C-alpha positions in Angstrom: 124.9 131.6 165.5 125.7 128.0 164.4 123.5 127.1 161.2 121.8 123.8 161.2 121.0 121.9 157.9 118.2 119.6 157.7 117.7 116.7 155.2 113.9 117.0 154.8 114.3 119.3 151.9 116.5 116.9 150.0 114.2 114.0 150.1 111.2 115.2 148.1 113.8 116.4 145.4 115.3 113.0 145.2 111.7 111.5 145.0 110.7 113.3 142.0 113.9 113.0 140.3 113.4 109.2 140.6 109.9 109.4 139.5 111.1 111.3 136.2 113.7 108.9 135.6 111.3 106.0 135.9 108.7 107.6 133.8 111.4 108.2 130.9 112.3 104.6 131.0 108.7 103.4 130.7 108.0 105.8 127.9 111.2 104.7 126.1 110.2 100.8 126.4 106.7 101.6 125.2 107.6 103.7 122.3 110.3 101.0 121.5 107.7 98.4 121.6 104.9 100.4 119.7 107.6 101.0 116.6 108.2 97.1 116.6 104.5 96.4 116.0 104.3 99.1 113.6 107.5 97.7 111.6 105.6 94.3 111.7 102.3 95.4 110.1 102.3 94.7 106.2 100.9 97.0 104.1 99.3 96.1 100.9 99.6 97.9 97.5 97.3 100.5 96.4 97.0 98.9 92.9 93.5 98.6 91.3 93.1 95.0 90.3 90.4 94.0 87.5 89.4 90.4 86.5 90.1 90.0 82.8 88.4 86.8 82.6 89.2 82.8 82.0 92.0 82.1 79.6 90.7 78.9 77.8 93.9 78.8 75.0 91.4 79.6 72.4 88.7 76.9 73.2 85.9 79.1 74.3 83.4 77.5 72.4 83.0 73.8 71.7 83.1 72.3 69.3 86.1 72.0 68.4 87.3 69.8 71.0 90.9 70.3 72.2 93.1 67.4 70.7 95.6 65.4 72.9 98.7 67.5 73.6 97.1 71.2 73.6 98.9 73.5 75.6 98.7 77.2 76.6 98.5 80.2 79.1 95.1 78.9 80.8 93.9 79.9 84.1 92.3 83.1 85.7 93.7 86.5 84.0 93.7 90.0 86.1 94.9 93.4 85.1 96.6 95.9 87.2 94.4 98.6 86.2 96.3 101.6 88.0 97.9 102.8 91.2 101.0 101.1 92.4 103.0 98.2 91.2 101.7 94.6 92.2 104.2 92.1 93.7 103.1 88.8 92.6 104.4 86.9 95.4 102.2 88.7 98.0 98.8 87.4 96.2 96.6 84.9 97.5 93.6 83.5 95.7 90.6 81.8 97.4 88.2 79.9 95.5 84.7 78.1 96.4 82.9 76.5 93.7 80.9 73.4 92.1 82.2 70.6 90.0 80.6 67.1 89.3 77.7 68.0 91.8 80.1 68.6 94.6 81.1 72.0 96.6 84.6 72.8 97.2 87.0 75.3 98.5 90.9 75.8 98.0 93.7 78.3 98.3 96.6 79.1 96.0 99.6 81.2 96.3 102.6 82.2 94.1 104.9 79.4 95.8 102.1 76.4 94.7 103.7 75.3 91.6 101.6 74.0 89.0 101.4 70.2 89.0 104.3 68.6 86.6 101.4 66.0 85.6 99.9 68.4 83.4 102.7 70.9 82.3 103.8 70.5 78.7 107.2 68.6 78.3 107.2 67.8 82.0 108.7 64.1 82.4 105.5 63.4 84.3 102.9 65.0 82.1 99.9 63.2 81.1 98.1 64.7 78.4 94.2 63.7 77.3 92.1 64.8 74.8 89.1 67.4 75.6 91.3 69.6 77.8 93.8 72.4 77.7 96.9 72.2 79.9 99.6 74.6 80.8 102.5 75.3 78.4 105.8 74.4 79.4 106.9 78.0 80.8 104.3 77.5 83.7 106.5 75.4 85.5 107.9 77.1 88.7 105.3 79.5 90.4 101.5 79.7 89.8 101.3 83.1 89.3 102.9 84.8 86.1 102.7 87.8 84.1 100.2 87.0 81.0 100.5 87.9 77.3 102.0 86.7 73.9 105.6 87.0 73.0 106.9 87.1 76.6 110.2 85.9 77.3 110.8 83.2 80.2 112.5 86.1 82.1 109.7 88.4 81.5 107.0 85.6 82.7 108.9 85.1 85.9 109.1 88.8 86.7 106.9 89.1 89.9 106.5 93.0 89.7 103.4 93.9 87.8 103.3 97.6 86.6 99.9 99.2 85.9 98.4 98.0 82.6 100.1 94.8 83.0 98.4 91.6 83.3 98.9 88.4 85.2 97.3 84.8 85.2 96.8 82.3 88.1 97.2 78.9 86.5 94.9 76.2 86.4 96.0 72.5 85.8 93.5 72.2 82.7 90.6 73.9 81.2 87.9 71.5 80.0 85.7 73.4 77.6 82.9 70.7 77.1 82.1 71.3 80.9 83.4 74.7 81.3 85.5 73.3 84.2 88.9 74.8 85.5 90.9 71.9 87.1 93.6 72.2 90.2 95.8 70.3 91.7 98.6 71.2 94.4 101.6 68.4 94.7 103.2 68.0 98.2 106.7 69.4 96.8 108.5 66.4 97.9 111.5 65.9 95.7 111.6 62.2 95.8 107.8 62.1 94.6 107.2 65.1 92.7 103.8 64.3 91.7 102.3 63.1 95.0 99.1 65.1 95.4 98.1 67.2 98.2 94.8 68.2 97.0 93.0 68.7 93.8 89.3 69.4 92.3 87.6 71.4 89.8 85.2 74.6 89.6 82.5 75.1 86.8 82.7 78.6 85.1 79.0 78.9 85.2 78.2 81.6 87.9 78.7 79.3 90.9 82.3 79.6 91.5 83.2 82.6 93.7 87.0 83.9 94.0 88.7 86.4 96.1 92.0 87.8 95.5 94.0 89.4 98.4 97.2 90.3 100.1 98.6 87.3 101.5 100.1 89.4 104.6 97.5 92.0 105.3 94.2 90.4 103.9 93.3 93.6 101.8 91.1 92.1 98.9 91.9 93.4 95.6 89.2 91.6 93.6 86.4 89.3 94.1 83.5 88.0 92.7 82.1 85.0 90.5 83.3 83.6 87.4 80.8 83.3 84.6 80.5 81.9 81.2 80.7 85.5 79.9 84.4 85.8 81.4 85.8 82.9 79.1 88.1 84.0 76.3 
């Protein structure tokens, strides 16, 4: 007897195999896309950051009034109080506060250099009595390691280990009004002192700061700057 073969049994098998192949391809694409998204998500350090206070360059109390050409590490000082190391290049400081009766807000990062109008030995420096201005090693980056006796290389090291302190520079500290002045220049090499923004905040409990991770937005420290924080 002649045997007859039918194609009806083959078609379902081919269909199932095609569906399986399509499913595998879709799963691979989704997995690749998900992995790409995961790799783009920045994770912040788990360092514990504490506010140390406001460095006045030794002019916590008035009098005396700082004479002209008074320079020091002035600004807001923090400490890595434990956990992981902290990369200063990933930090952002957001500030709101009052000065001269006006409310203002600004943001500073590692790459916002201190204005050359205020830095010691800058060819553009303008000094004035009644305020303390940043010392010469404050050029380059807004945020540096803080402490006495540090070399220029140590100041520029952006990795802060537990126990180390760092400072976010201000352009000046005026002890008579307990004010921190800030200024950000445009960064035009042909006009190095061309101002982009400037202002001041009073250290009297009315100025609020938020220190966070630049990429992830994780907040490391926040609060108000008060007179008791000045040292």
